[in-house]
C-alpha positions in Angstrom: 0.0 0.1 0.1 1.3 3.4 -0.9 0.3 6.3 1.3 0.3 9.9 0.1 0.4 12.7 2.7 -0.8 16.0 1.2 0.4 19.1 3.0 -1.5 21.8 1.2 -2.1 25.6 1.5 -5.9 26.4 2.0 -7.7 29.6 1.4 -9.7 30.9 4.4 -13.4 29.9 3.9 -12.9 29.1 0.2 -14.4 25.7 0.0 -14.7 25.4 -3.7 -11.2 26.8 -4.3 -9.7 24.4 -1.7 -11.6 21.4 -3.2 -10.0 22.3 -6.5 -6.5 22.3 -4.9 -7.3 19.0 -3.1 -8.4 17.4 -6.5 -5.1 18.4 -8.0 -3.1 16.8 -5.3 -5.4 13.7 -5.5 -4.7 13.4 -9.3 -1.0 13.7 -8.8 -1.1 11.1 -5.9 -3.0 8.8 -8.2 -0.3 9.2 -10.9 2.2 8.2 -8.2 0.3 5.1 -7.4 -1.1 6.1 -4.0 -3.8 3.9 -2.4 -4.5 6.2 0.5 -4.3 10.0 0.3 -4.4 11.9 3.7 -5.1 15.6 4.0 -4.8 17.9 7.0 -7.8 18.4 9.2 -9.9 21.4 8.2 -8.2 21.9 4.9 -11.4 22.2 3.0 -12.5 25.3 5.0 -9.1 26.6 5.3 -8.5 26.1 9.1 -11.3 28.4 10.2 -13.2 26.9 13.1 -14.9 30.3 13.7 -16.4 30.2 10.2 -17.9 26.7 10.9 -21.6 27.9 11.1 -21.2 29.8 7.7 -19.4 26.9 6.0 -21.5 24.0 7.1 -22.3 21.5 4.4 -24.2 18.2 4.5 -22.7 14.7 3.9 -24.6 14.4 0.5 -23.7 17.8 -0.7 -22.8 17.5 -4.5 -19.7 19.7 -3.9 -18.1 16.4 -2.7 -19.1 14.2 -5.7 -15.7 14.6 -7.4 -14.0 13.1 -4.4 -16.3 10.0 -4.4 -15.8 9.7 -8.1 -12.1 9.7 -8.0 -12.2 7.2 -5.2 -14.5 4.8 -6.9 -12.7 5.2 -10.4 -9.2 4.6 -8.9 -9.9 2.4 -5.9 -8.3 4.8 -3.6 -9.2 5.8 -0.1 -9.3 9.6 0.8 -9.0 11.0 4.3 
């Protein structure tokens, strides 16, 4: 099993921008043969706990579909 640790720079409160960055790292890790890709806690929201109420999403929010699609297509685990 190959494990990829993604230490990324996130933009404060910019969920869609941060997801785009995550997807780029995932694609790169897939090309490197990773089976498990791990991101830092709160990297989608940009490490802003005080914005949690404004940035809340639901588990079935379609904004996360690309993650599931990549996971399914490449048999990888994202965390």
